[in-house]
C-alpha positions, 0 to 999 in steps of 0.5 A: 759618224754623223757630220753636220756641214753648214753652207753645204751647197757652197764650193767648199761645203759641197766638196766636204759633203762629197768627201765624207759621204764617200767615206761612208759617214752620215752627212747632214747639209745645211744651207740657206742657198743665199750663195750656195747652189743646189747643183753642187749637191744634187748628185749626193744621196 
């Protein structure tokens, strides 16, 4: 399944990205980095 996560570099969004990526889904992370941090999602493919 393809999943779009808005605010994906934030605390909750990054955990959702990690969860769905590990489950084998295609994840698109969208974030404007106003409060998110690239370090939260750097380890994800």
